[in-house]
C-alpha positions as CSV (number, residue, x, y, z in Angstrom):
1,M,-6.9,-12.3,-63.1
2,R,-3.5,-10.8,-63.9
3,N,-4.4,-10.8,-67.5
4,Y,-7.2,-8.3,-67.0
5,R,-6.9,-4.6,-66.6
6,V,-7.3,-3.0,-63.2
7,S,-10.8,-1.7,-64.0
8,V,-12.2,-5.1,-64.9
9,R,-10.7,-6.6,-61.8
10,A,-12.0,-3.9,-59.5
11,S,-15.5,-4.4,-61.2
12,V,-15.4,-8.0,-60.7
13,S,-14.4,-7.5,-57.1
14,F,-17.2,-5.0,-56.5
15,L,-19.7,-7.4,-58.2
16,F,-18.5,-10.0,-55.9
17,V,-19.1,-7.9,-52.8
18,I,-22.5,-6.8,-54.1
19,G,-23.4,-10.4,-54.5
20,L,-22.4,-11.2,-51.0
21,L,-24.4,-8.2,-49.7
22,I,-27.5,-9.3,-51.7
23,A,-27.1,-12.9,-50.3
24,L,-26.7,-11.5,-46.8
25,G,-29.9,-9.4,-47.1
26,G,-31.8,-12.4,-48.5
27,I,-30.7,-14.5,-45.5
28,S,-31.5,-11.7,-43.1
29,L,-35.0,-11.2,-44.6
30,V,-35.7,-15.2,-44.2
31,K,-34.4,-15.1,-40.6
32,M,-36.5,-11.9,-39.8
33,K,-39.5,-13.6,-41.3
34,D,-39.0,-16.6,-39.0
35,L,-38.4,-14.3,-36.1
36,R,-41.7,-12.5,-36.9
37,A,-43.5,-15.8,-36.8
38,G,-42.1,-16.6,-33.5
39,M,-43.1,-13.4,-32.0
40,V,-46.6,-13.7,-33.4
41,A,-46.9,-17.2,-31.9
42,L,-45.6,-15.8,-28.6
43,Q,-48.1,-13.0,-28.6
44,T,-51.1,-15.0,-29.6
45,D,-50.4,-18.4,-27.7
46,A,-48.2,-17.6,-24.7
47,M,-48.8,-14.0,-23.8
48,A,-52.3,-14.8,-22.3
49,S,-51.0,-17.6,-20.2
50,V,-48.2,-15.4,-19.0
51,I,-50.7,-12.7,-17.9
52,L,-52.9,-15.0,-16.2
53,A,-49.9,-16.6,-14.4
54,N,-49.1,-13.2,-13.1
55,E,-52.7,-12.8,-11.9
56,I,-52.5,-16.1,-10.1
57,S,-49.3,-15.0,-8.4
58,I,-50.8,-11.8,-7.4
59,S,-53.9,-13.5,-6.0
60,T,-51.7,-16.0,-4.2
61,L,-49.8,-13.2,-2.5
62,R,-53.0,-11.5,-1.6
63,V,-54.1,-14.8,0.2
64,R,-50.9,-15.0,2.0
65,L,-51.0,-11.3,3.2
66,E,-54.8,-11.8,4.4
67,A,-53.7,-15.0,6.3
68,R,-50.9,-13.3,7.9
69,R,-53.1,-10.1,8.7
70,L,-55.7,-12.7,10.3
71,I,-53.0,-14.2,12.5
72,A,-51.8,-10.9,13.6
73,Q,-55.2,-9.3,14.5
74,D,-56.7,-9.3,18.0
75,D,-60.0,-7.4,17.4
76,P,-62.9,-9.9,16.7
77,Q,-64.5,-7.4,14.3
78,A,-61.3,-6.8,12.3
79,K,-60.9,-10.8,12.2
80,V,-64.5,-11.1,10.6
81,L,-63.5,-8.5,8.1
82,T,-60.2,-10.2,7.4
83,I,-61.9,-13.6,7.0
84,E,-64.2,-12.1,4.3
85,R,-61.2,-10.5,2.5
86,L,-59.4,-13.8,2.8
87,K,-62.4,-15.7,1.3
88,T,-62.7,-13.2,-1.5
89,A,-58.9,-13.4,-2.3
90,R,-59.0,-17.2,-2.2
91,N,-62.0,-17.2,-4.6
92,N,-60.2,-15.0,-7.0
93,M,-57.1,-17.1,-6.9
94,L,-59.2,-20.2,-7.6
95,K,-61.0,-18.6,-10.4
96,H,-57.7,-17.3,-12.0
97,T,-56.2,-20.9,-11.5
98,A,-59.3,-22.4,-13.3
99,D,-59.2,-19.9,-16.0
100,Y,-55.6,-20.9,-16.7
101,A,-56.4,-24.5,-17.7
102,P,-57.3,-24.0,-21.4
103,L,-54.2,-21.7,-21.8
104,A,-51.7,-24.4,-20.9
105,T,-49.7,-25.1,-24.1
106,G,-48.1,-28.4,-24.5
107,K,-47.9,-31.6,-22.5
108,A,-45.3,-30.5,-20.1
109,E,-47.2,-27.4,-19.1
110,E,-50.3,-29.3,-18.6
111,D,-48.5,-31.8,-16.4
112,I,-47.1,-29.0,-14.2
113,Y,-50.7,-27.4,-14.2
114,Q,-52.3,-30.7,-13.0
115,G,-49.6,-30.9,-10.2
116,G,-47.4,-33.4,-11.7
117,E,-43.8,-32.9,-12.6
């Protein structure tokens, strides 16, 4: 490199840096493509099961709330109303749980859903 003029050495150095930047851009583009594919898979496959799992959780909490409310009540009319709400909440929870079955992705998740660990 010492035999070349400063302008040639600077040009070669800048070309090297430009080549590195182009390589970095290409690698980043490939990685972003992989990331995008993962996000699409997450959005189409897993998001529905996450939303439904949240609905199951909400339904379970409602069942617990109605059960506690039933225990705490003394009025027979209020107990009848609470029992009806408890049945409705339980049916909703069972419906959401049954709806989750086809959304289980993978063997491990199916095993957890079926009650096995």
